[in-house]
Steps between C-alpha positions, in 0.01 A plus 500: 500500500632845410621749759212640704454873446587697813220747412253233615599561863203605710269453200172322575328313221442185298789318335526207261769236449505349150678190374612615155553139390134399528306816585383377841457768766476579870312805630557653843476824693722674752530818706863515389539336158880532504535302824237245397672423168831457682329260742366300206840485333684399817253229599483358148879496464525310828223255408292628792196662338163413652346477152609153387372550143701818450805344667489197270486724193786715631712188555413362156542812285746703708493855635581656161171369360295719735418869466313727735259775405278751674131476422400802702597721794220552749409625847569257781131478587416382147785254465312173549196595297720593206702182538178300494388680184820418313486138612141477373594657164837337435445155661873470586622144470743507795255633761401200709189669639286761331303646792676799653369579847554857618755552777394423860172356373338833406377464140447812291137590432326385183454865402876563510568180305251606234656846463850358463378235256333760278809723505728215395261384229509849349879496506509166320247619242705813429824305472655672801555161663610213279748307714265217588430406141789278394484548123700184428229302681195697388446301183160384378541126442327167449567166670472157334542141608710335226448144622122512482506783241260715697453872547528591870444873515580863427714709737582868538859441615751225562475519877140373482642168377693430822209349698426269206834365383734609779850607403758728656591684182241695307618736230466538126808293414439215743123472460363608162514225241667263744385156608434501874458192718529294181138570413425874475580781261438872544459711185397857419286412196198275536500194275207489259459124469632166619748455215665835582558389859631159393734646238648741754541223755648239267742744339666588830438185702529200268849538360708211636865402498509191282875437479834688492510436125172669415452742790161631608211412269126444503378141497174470308265243354278554201190292434230579248637851473483560879823616665576413864790631710661297778696603807703175495563175315309321777192715434524435126532124554203498737280696258592328174567143618847503340781374725746747652793309348363543149444872550856536631632286214341739249644816656598623151137498379389835355186642343642428156611148600274386788497170683189302402434196722414181313199441724367853451546596133301824536714621795814710464746575780777754452694790647499867399709797607257773397160508666199434275176662616202276558210563262267782596231378735222737607415287804471733802734444792313342792493686829657333801481560874770714658649329803559699817869420541756291314816421695486841667823696507705334228500422131424131455663264254341245268508227766332698773185348646241775500315537827271763643611693805284680753649805668417594857331832562752773579543598864407866566810714500592743774788746489578410859590143401777592256816655645595832354157602379368665815758774528 
């Protein structure tokens, strides 16, 4: 984390810590932001932070991957209400609890909360405040299951995907167009029909390493003009009924010179290096059910058993329970 600006001494307000590697954030408030940020840095560097989620990320990505920012300076009496507002708007990923209880158990009146809320909304609408909106995450996108070939939903930003597919890294490079948990893809443009989704999936997922001699190629079968892509020789053997040894033996088969099994004269098996699109199919993509949580907190691999997790309700948060917050 960069050097903390000395001008923040004695400044009361709301601050934000951002992991620049994945866009995840932590929102807090302090009477003295300068001292509070130094407390954060010291505790995190000594593996002593009370926030285990933030500590784990700090250990994993390193101090240089975190930046601090100031969301707003405010009066001490308004500190907790404003902190609550930013938590409600931003939904910071590293905050363990999301209910800020005013100091000494004296909550601010609903009238005061409403006034502050309206003021901040106007500032966001005018563009005066933009810090909370992480532009690299605020991407309209669509989620698909590429095992069942189902459409799972439309999302306003990448962070909304976290409760569904888990994952510690959510940014444009690591999420868009990538295969997550071995079964999902996230794209900006909605696919029009089933063949579009299959072509996208097969092009980037079905290329296999056949041998050092030939390198990575697509293994396909063609029967009655229908093309089928396979993720492995085993899958091809299972689908076509041709033995694995015969498929391996005909590793040189190409579209121009395919392997045609004696038992199946209308079947061709061959390898190609350039992807061939499946014929246009106007069949609509079926809609699937979005699961609540898939291996929460990490990107899964192809062999991961998918299970649903149930999270416990967050414990109400009090500034008196976290050292350094009740200055």
